[in-house]
N, C-alpha and C positions, 0 to 999 in steps of 0.2 A: 504467809506460809513460806514464801520464798526466802524471807529473812531468816526464819527459823532453820530452814534447810541449809542455807549457806553458813549460818552460825555453827551448826553441828558439823558441817563439812570442814570448816576451818579449824574447829577444835580437834577433829580426828586427824587432819593434816598436820597440825602443830605437834600432836603427840607422836605421830609417826616420824616426822622429821627430827624430833628430839630423841627418837629411838626409845621413847617410853611406851610400854605396852598398854594399849587402851583397855580399860576395864569393862565389865559387863554393862555398866551404866552408859558408857560411851557408845557401845554397839546398839543398845536399846534406843538411845536418843536418835541415832542415825535411822534406825528402823522406823521410829515414830514419824520422823520427817518424811521418809520415803512413802509412808502410809498415805499421806495426803497430797503427794506430788504425782501428777499425771503426765508430766512432760518427760518422755523417755530420753530425750536428748540430754536433759539436765542430769538424769540418773547416769547415763553413759559417760558424760563429761566427768562426773565425780568418780566413777569407777576407773576411768583411764588415768586420772590424776593419782589415784591411790596405787594403781598398778605401776605407774612411773616411779613412785616413791618406794614401793616394796618389791621391785622386780628382782632384787638380789636376795630376798628373803623367802621363807617357805610360804605357802598359800593360806596360812592360818587366819590372817586378817580378813581376806575376802570370804573365806569359809564361814567365819562367824557373822559377817554381815548378811550373807545369804541365809544362814540359819535364823538370825534374829528377825529378818524381814519376813520370812515364812511364818515365824511364830506369831506375828501380828496379822496373819491371814492373807498376806499379799504374795501368794505363790507366783503369780505371773511376773511380778516385779523381781522376785528372786531369780526367775528364769531369764529375764532380760539381762541380769548381771551375769548369770551362768553362761548364756550364749556369747556374751562379750569375752568372757574368760577363755572360751574355746579357741578364740583367735590367738591367744597367747598360751600355748600349751604348757609352758613352764609354770603357769599360774594355777594349774590344776593338780590335784593329787587324789588318792583314794578317798580321803575324807570329804573332798568336794563332791564327788559322785555319791558317796553314801548319804550325805546331807540331802542332795537332790532326789535320790531314790526314795528316801524316807518321806519327804514332803509330797512327792507325786503319788506314792502308795497310799498315804493317809487320805489323799484327796480322791482316791479311786481311779486315778488316771493310769491304768495298767499299761495300755499300749505305749504311752510316753515313757513310762518307767522301764519297760522292756527294751525300748529303743536306746535309752541311755545306758543300760547294762551292756548292750552290744557295742555301742560307741566307746564305752569305757575301756573295753579290751582292745578295740581297734587303735586307741590312742596309747596303748601300752600300760594301762593301769589295771592290774589284775585284782579280782574280788578277794576280800579277806573274810574272816569270820563275821565281822560286823556287817559287811555287804550281804552275806547270805542270811544272817539273822534278820536284817532289815527287810529283805525280800520275802522271806517265809512268814514273818510276822504280819506284814501288810497284806500279803496274799491270803493268809488264813482268815483275816477279817472279811475279805471279799468272797470267801467260799471257793477259792481257786486251789483245790487240793491237787489238781493235775500239775500246776506250776510249782506248788510246794514240793511235791515229790520229785519233780524234774531238777529243781535247784539243790535239793538234798542229795540226790544222786551225783550231781555235778561236783559238789563240794567234797564228797567222799572220794570221787575219782581223782581229785586234785590233792588229796592227802590232807585236807582240812578237817580236823576232828570236831564233831558237833559238841556244843556245850549245853548247859542247862536251858538257855534261852531257845536254842535250836530245837531241842527235844520238846519243850513246852509248846512251842508253836505247832510242831508237827502232830503231837498228840491231840491238841485241841482241834487242829484241822481235820484229822481223821474222825474225831468224835462228832464235830459239827456236820460232817458229810454222811454220818450214819455208819461209818466203818468202825464199829465198836471193837471188833476183834483185832483189827490192825492197831487201833489206839492202845489197847491193853498190851499187845505184844511190844509196841514201841515203849510203853511205860516200863515194862519189865526189863527191856534192853537198857533203858536209861539208868535204872536202879543199879545195874552192874558197875557203872562207872561214875555216877553222880548221885549225890544226896538229893532226894526229891524236894521240891519247894511247895509251899502252901498253894501257890497259884496253879501248879499242874494238878494237884489233887482236886482243887475246887473245879477246875475246868473239866476234868475227867468225870467227876461226880455229877456235875450239871448235865453233861452230855449223856451220861448213863440214864439219868432220870428222864431226859427228853426221849430216849430210845425205849423207855418202859422197863429198863433193867434196874428195878427198884431194890431188889435184894442185893445185887452186886454193888449198887451205889451205897447202900447201908453198910456193907462190909468194908468198903473203901473209906467211908466216913469214920468208922471205928478204928481202922488202921491209921488214919490221919490223926485222930485224937490221941491214940496210944503213943504215937511217935512225935507228938507236937513239938517237944523240946529239941528234937534233932532236925527238924525241917528248916530249909532255907526260907527266911522270911523277908518282908519288905525292906528291912535295913540292909540286907545283903545285896539288894539290887540298886541301891542308890549310888549315883556317880561319886567317885572319890574326889574328883576335881570339881569342886563347887563353882570355880571360876568360869566353867563352861556352860553353866546353866543360866537361862534367861527366863525372866518372868514378865508377863504382861501386867502392867499396872492399870487397873480400871477396865 
């Protein structure tokens, strides 16, 4: 295992020294090696070497390693890397924090996620639309309507306009919590500035049925069907930069 790890490390090191951008396969190979490595000191040694090579560049390389490692289910190893990056503040950016917030939120580690949001600002990295969408989307799954509303209010105060993802998360959060009237009001508000998506209709219809609002659910189903050709669909949500996507093999 150590041989594989060092082989992948050397490959990454060679690419970076030659100033060639590692591709997604390179990041996945590093993540695979980290997956079976339990020695934190070896991980940190690798991280420090990469930081030495990339200190004059943006944090993209480390961000993608953190992301790829988390994709393989090793959040704690991603956090080991993240904690090391905090010692070198120039190696962090908003994307770093957004990546960490997403993996903590998906793991249900809300307290840690909120701690990192606070630290993010203390270090001078201010939340963007991706940050707020990440927070509201993760918190919606956990049933934390209180926090969804808090962050929504905060982003409005900062002049950040909600997008379709923001509205979808909030509408679903209201619906899941049984606040059907609020969900419908938010839906109408969203329609004034955004074309609805298939997802928001489905979420709202599902929550209406759970609340026993079958007639209204049927009405929205008919509305969705009649405007199907105009709705935002799955293709519109796919990342345009395919190079940033990582897939687990096996």
